N, C-alpha and C positions, 0 to 999 in steps of 0.2 A: 925206300918209304918215304915220299915226300908228299905232304896234306895239297889235294885236290882239291875241287869245287867242295866234293861230299864228305871230305873229312874236315873242312873250315865250317860246312853248318852242321856236323855230328858234334864238334867242338861248341861251335853258338850254341846249339840246345842241351847238350852237355852243363855250360855254365847256365844258363837259363833257369835250370830245372835246380842247379843247384844253388844257386842266391836263395831262389822260391822255399827249397825244401830247409834251408837254415833258418830263414827269417821265420816261416809259419811252425816247422816243427821241433827246431835246435832252441833259437835262443831266449821261446819263453819259460825254457828252463833253466835261464840265470835269474830269473824272478826269484826264485828258492820259495815256489810256492807248494807243504805240503800236497796239496792236490796233485797238480802237475807230476809229481813223481811215484804217487801212487807208494805199490808195494816196494819202490825204489828209494822211499824215505832215509829209512835207517844205511842206506848205501852211496848216499847222493852226492858224496863228494869224490866217489869213482866216477862216478853217471857224468858227474860234469869236466873229471877230468879224460874223459872219453870223448865226448860231445866236444869240449876246446879242441882238445889236437884233430880229433875228427874235423871239423870245419875246416881245420887249417890246411888236413890235404885233402877236404873236396875242396877247397876254393883254387887253389892252387895247382891246384893239379892239370888242368886246362893248360893253364898257361904255361905250367913244364913241358907238356906235351905239343903245344904248338912250338916253341921254344925248339928241343928236342928234333919233332920230325919238320922242320924249315930249316933247322943248324946256323939258327939268326943265337947272338948275343952267347958265345958258349962259358965267361967269365958267371953270367948271369944266370944260364942253364944249371951250371954246374952248384951253386951256393943253392939257388932256389930246390934244388935236388935235395941239398941232405936236409932244408928245411921239410919238406914232405916225405923223404925216408923219417926221420924222426921223430913227427907228427904221428906216423903211421905206428913207429915202434911204440911209442907211450901208450897211445889210444889200443894197439893190441894186449900190452900187458894190461889196460883196462879193464877189455874185454875180455879176459881170460878170465879176470877176477870175480865179473856180472856174471860172466856164464857158468860160473859155478857156485854163483850163490844166489841164482836167481829164483823166484816162486810161480816161474811158468811153466815148470816139468823138464824132463829129463832131455827129451826132444826139443826141445825152445833151443832147451845152454846147450846139448851139443851142435844146433844150427849154429847157434852164435860161437863156440869154441872153436868152428871148423868154416865158418867165414875170416874170425883173428886169425889163423894158421893158412891157408888161401891167402891173405892179404902180407902177411909177412912172406910167404915164399916166392911168391907175386916179384913183389918187390927188391929181397933180397937176391933172386935169380936177375933181376934189372941191374944191381949194383956190380953184382960179380961179371956180368956181361961187360960191361964199361969200364969196372977194372981190366980187364983183358981184352983190350981196345975191339968187342966184339959188335960194334954199331949196332948193325941191324938186328942181331938178337935183341941190346939192350930198350932197345923203341920198342919193338915186340910186348918184351916185358913189360915195358913199363905200360902198352897200353892195356895190357892183363891186369896191372895192380889195380888202375883207375878203373878199369871196368867192376872191379872189384869196391872201389872205394864206394861206389857208386850202389854199392848194396845195399846200404842203408835208407838212401831214397825207394830203392824196387820194394826191401821191406816195407813199409810205410804205405806204399804206393798197393801193393799186395795184402797186404794185413788189413787194410778199411775197406779194399772192393770185397772182402772174405768175410767182411762183418757185416756191412752194409746190404750184401745181401741174405745175409743169413746160415752162411756155408760152413757146414762142420761149431764146435763147441771152442771154447775160446783155446786150449791147448792145443788142441789140434789146427785152430788158424795161427798162434803162435810159431810151431813148429814147423809146419807147409813154410811158413813167410820164409822163417829163418834161414832154411836149407835151401829153397827155390832162388833166395832173393839174389845169391852172389853163384850155386853151380849151376843154373842155368843160362844165364848170360854168359858168363865165363865158358860154357860149350857152345853158345853163339857165336863168340868171338874166336871162339878157337878155330871152328869150322871157316870162320870167313878167314882168318890170316892161312889158315895151312891153302883154303881152296883159292885164298890167290895164286899160291905158288905151286899147286897143282894147275890152275889154267894158265900159268904164266909161258909155263912149256907145252913144246908145240909134240901131239902126238906123231908117231912115225908113220 
């Protein structure tokens, strides 16, 4: 799996979207304004831990994918990989706490817990694959991992769209966004990865 023009374009778009998301949706929380945190104010330090390590993952992900898919600078790729995986681990722990201590309802909380679980599973399998020198599988699981990382961006876009159109109640908007933000992109990614393999085999 070498990065062609399409992959480079996708990584470029992902980087741009990630930077915009961090600037618009994440950094305002560091002003420690109670209005910004809303119902999460009593759990603000857990949320800040989640946001801080999430920022590390979302910004290092595209660089990590580019280095891995292009097989460049393996030493930097390896070191950055530990930073990426470490940030995901810490952010997931905070995500679990927030998921089980949310005022958004059990559907929203379970969606967040599902997101954290998918994040840990995809990232752990990427690590396990590289430990066993399964390079192509490692690359594919890293792609899946970053798709889940982008779930935070997808959540904000979907939730904002539902709110602006007045579709559903607040708990419904939160619940649908929390589940769809990672499950649907992950399904599309899996279809693309496996479809590429299927199409690469010539029919008899």
